[in-house]
C-alpha positions in Angstrom: 17.8 1.3 25.2 14.4 3.0 25.4 11.3 1.2 24.5 9.2 2.7 21.7 5.4 2.7 22.0 3.7 1.6 18.8 0.8 3.7 17.4 -2.1 2.0 15.7 -1.4 3.7 12.4 2.0 2.0 12.1 0.4 -1.4 12.7 -2.3 -0.7 10.1 0.2 0.5 7.5 2.3 -2.6 8.1 -0.6 -5.0 7.8 -2.6 -3.3 5.0 0.2 -1.9 2.8 -1.8 0.9 1.4 1.1 3.3 1.8 4.2 1.4 0.6 6.7 3.9 2.0 5.2 3.7 5.5 4.8 -0.1 5.3 8.6 -0.4 4.5 9.5 1.9 7.4 7.3 -0.1 9.8 8.9 -3.3 8.5 12.3 -1.8 9.1 11.4 -0.9 12.7 10.1 -4.4 13.3 13.3 -6.0 11.8 15.3 -3.8 14.1 13.3 -5.1 17.1 13.7 -8.7 15.9 17.5 -8.2 15.8 17.5 -6.6 19.3 18.4 -3.1 18.0 15.1 -1.6 19.0 12.4 -2.3 21.7 8.8 -1.9 20.7 5.7 -2.1 22.9 2.2 -2.6 21.6 -0.7 -2.2 24.1 -4.0 -4.0 24.1 -5.7 -0.6 23.3 -3.7 -0.3 20.1 -4.6 -3.9 19.1 -8.3 -3.1 19.8 -8.2 0.0 17.7 -6.5 -1.9 14.9 -9.2 -4.5 14.9 -11.9 -1.8 14.7 -10.1 0.0 11.8 -9.4 -3.2 9.9 -13.0 -4.3 10.2 -14.8 -1.0 9.7 -12.6 1.1 7.4 -10.9 -1.7 5.4 -13.9 -4.0 5.5 -11.7 -7.0 6.5 -13.4 -10.2 7.7 -13.2 -10.8 11.4 -11.4 -14.1 10.9 -8.7 -12.5 8.8 -8.4 -9.7 11.4 -8.0 -12.2 14.2 -5.4 -14.2 12.3 -3.3 -11.2 11.4 -3.4 -9.6 14.9 -2.9 -12.9 16.7 0.2 -13.5 14.7 1.5 -10.0 15.3 0.8 -10.1 19.0 2.5 -13.5 19.3 5.9 -12.1 18.2 8.4 -12.5 21.1 10.4 -9.5 20.0 7.4 -7.3 20.9 6.7 -6.2 24.4 2.9 -6.8 24.9 1.3 -6.0 28.2 -1.4 -8.7 28.9 -0.1 -10.8 26.0 -1.6 -14.0 27.4 -5.1 -12.4 27.7 -4.8 -11.1 24.1 -3.7 -14.6 22.9 -6.6 -16.2 24.7 -9.3 -14.0 23.3 -9.0 -14.7 19.5 -11.4 -17.7 19.4 -14.2 -15.6 20.9 -13.5 -12.6 18.7 -13.4 -14.8 15.6 -16.8 -16.1 16.5 -18.3 -12.6 16.7 -17.7 -11.5 20.3 -16.7 -7.8 20.6 -13.0 -7.3 21.1 -13.3 -5.7 24.5 -15.7 -8.4 25.7 -13.3 -11.2 24.5 -10.4 -9.5 26.1 -12.1 -9.1 29.4 -13.4 -12.6 29.4 -9.9 -13.9 28.6 -8.4 -11.7 31.3 -10.9 -12.8 33.9 -10.3 -16.5 33.2 -6.6 -16.0 33.1 -6.5 -14.4 36.6 -9.4 -16.4 38.0 -11.4 -13.3 38.6 -15.1 -12.8 38.3 -16.3 -10.4 35.6 -18.9 -7.9 36.8 -21.3 -7.4 33.9 -24.9 -6.9 33.0 -24.4 -8.7 29.6 -26.1 -12.0 30.1 -24.3 -13.8 27.2 -21.0 -12.7 28.6 -22.0 -13.5 32.2 -22.9 -17.1 31.2 -19.4 -17.6 29.8 -17.7 -16.5 33.0 -19.5 -18.8 35.3 
Protein backbone atom coordinates (compact mmCIF):
# COMPACT_ATOMS: atom_id res chain seq x y z
CA UNK A 1 0.00 0.00 0.00
CA UNK A 2 1.33 3.42 -0.96
CA UNK A 3 1.57 6.21 1.57
CA UNK A 4 -0.37 9.36 0.70
CA UNK A 5 1.12 12.75 1.52
CA UNK A 6 -1.36 15.14 3.15
CA UNK A 7 -1.66 18.69 1.84
CA UNK A 8 -2.37 21.57 4.20
CA UNK A 9 -5.72 22.37 2.58
CA UNK A 10 -7.07 18.92 3.53
CA UNK A 11 -6.06 19.46 7.16
CA UNK A 12 -7.58 22.96 7.18
CA UNK A 13 -10.88 21.78 5.66
CA UNK A 14 -11.05 18.96 8.22
CA UNK A 15 -10.36 21.22 11.21
CA UNK A 16 -12.37 24.29 10.16
CA UNK A 17 -15.31 22.71 8.33
CA UNK A 18 -15.95 25.71 6.10
CA UNK A 19 -16.46 23.38 3.14
CA UNK A 20 -18.66 20.52 4.36
CA UNK A 21 -18.13 18.30 1.32
CA UNK A 22 -14.34 18.53 1.61
CA UNK A 23 -14.50 18.10 5.39
CA UNK A 24 -16.48 14.87 4.93
CA UNK A 25 -14.04 13.60 2.31
CA UNK A 26 -11.07 14.37 4.57
CA UNK A 27 -12.80 12.64 7.49
CA UNK A 28 -13.41 9.58 5.28
CA UNK A 29 -9.71 9.45 4.32
CA UNK A 30 -8.75 9.71 7.99
CA UNK A 31 -11.20 6.93 8.95
CA UNK A 32 -9.64 4.74 6.25
CA UNK A 33 -6.23 5.41 7.76
CA UNK A 34 -7.50 4.59 11.26
CA UNK A 35 -8.83 1.29 9.93
CA UNK A 36 -5.57 0.47 8.14
CA UNK A 37 -6.99 0.81 4.62
CA UNK A 38 -4.91 3.90 3.81
CA UNK A 39 -1.56 5.29 4.94
CA UNK A 40 -1.24 9.04 5.38
CA UNK A 41 1.86 11.10 6.10
CA UNK A 42 1.78 14.66 7.36
CA UNK A 43 5.05 16.60 7.41
CA UNK A 44 6.14 19.27 9.91
CA UNK A 45 6.01 21.77 7.03
CA UNK A 46 2.29 21.08 6.53
CA UNK A 47 1.66 21.44 10.28
CA UNK A 48 3.56 24.76 10.25
CA UNK A 49 1.55 26.06 7.32
CA UNK A 50 -1.68 24.95 8.98
CA UNK A 51 -0.78 26.88 12.14
CA UNK A 52 -0.12 30.00 10.06
CA UNK A 53 -3.36 29.69 8.09
CA UNK A 54 -5.46 29.02 11.19
CA UNK A 55 -3.99 32.00 13.04
CA UNK A 56 -3.88 34.50 10.20
CA UNK A 57 -6.73 33.72 7.82
CA UNK A 58 -9.17 32.13 10.29
CA UNK A 59 -8.16 34.34 13.25
CA UNK A 60 -7.94 31.37 15.64
CA UNK A 61 -6.26 31.87 19.00
CA UNK A 62 -2.83 30.32 19.33
CA UNK A 63 -3.93 28.09 22.22
CA UNK A 64 -6.79 26.67 20.16
CA UNK A 65 -4.50 26.12 17.19
CA UNK A 66 -1.95 24.32 19.38
CA UNK A 67 -4.64 22.13 20.94
CA UNK A 68 -6.12 21.07 17.59
CA UNK A 69 -2.79 20.46 15.84
CA UNK A 70 -1.27 18.64 18.81
CA UNK A 71 -4.26 16.30 18.93
CA UNK A 72 -4.05 15.70 15.18
CA UNK A 73 -0.29 15.07 15.15
CA UNK A 74 -0.60 12.65 18.08
CA UNK A 75 -2.78 10.24 16.12
CA UNK A 76 -0.88 6.95 15.79
CA UNK A 77 -2.54 6.11 12.46
CA UNK A 78 -0.71 9.07 10.90
CA UNK A 79 2.88 8.86 9.76
CA UNK A 80 4.57 11.99 11.09
CA UNK A 81 8.29 12.60 10.52
CA UNK A 82 9.75 14.24 13.64
CA UNK A 83 6.55 13.55 15.62
CA UNK A 84 8.41 13.74 18.95
CA UNK A 85 9.83 17.16 18.11
CA UNK A 86 6.39 18.39 17.05
CA UNK A 87 4.81 17.05 20.23
CA UNK A 88 7.46 18.76 22.34
CA UNK A 89 7.03 22.21 20.82
CA UNK A 90 3.40 22.98 21.69
CA UNK A 91 4.02 24.51 25.16
CA UNK A 92 6.40 27.10 23.65
CA UNK A 93 4.14 27.75 20.68
CA UNK A 94 1.12 28.20 22.99
CA UNK A 95 3.06 30.82 24.96
CA UNK A 96 3.85 32.88 21.87
CA UNK A 97 6.99 31.39 20.36
CA UNK A 98 6.98 31.21 16.56
CA UNK A 99 6.22 27.75 15.19
CA UNK A 100 9.61 27.25 13.55
CA UNK A 101 11.51 28.47 16.63
CA UNK A 102 9.54 26.11 18.87
CA UNK A 103 10.07 23.21 16.49
CA UNK A 104 13.82 23.87 16.23
CA UNK A 105 14.16 24.21 20.00
CA UNK A 106 12.26 20.97 20.56
CA UNK A 107 14.30 19.19 17.89
CA UNK A 108 17.60 20.46 19.34
CA UNK A 109 16.66 19.33 22.85
CA UNK A 110 15.37 15.98 21.63
CA UNK A 111 18.62 15.18 19.84
CA UNK A 112 20.95 16.92 22.29
CA UNK A 113 22.15 19.28 19.58
CA UNK A 114 23.18 22.89 19.96
CA UNK A 115 21.05 25.38 18.06
CA UNK A 116 23.01 27.96 16.09
CA UNK A 117 21.03 31.19 16.24
CA UNK A 118 21.44 34.93 16.63
CA UNK A 119 18.06 35.11 18.43
CA UNK A 120 19.04 35.88 22.04
CA UNK A 121 15.73 34.72 23.55
CA UNK A 122 15.94 31.42 21.71
CA UNK A 123 19.64 31.03 22.47
CA UNK A 124 18.94 31.39 26.22
CA UNK A 125 16.46 28.50 26.05
CA UNK A 126 18.97 26.16 24.41
CA UNK A 127 21.73 26.54 26.97
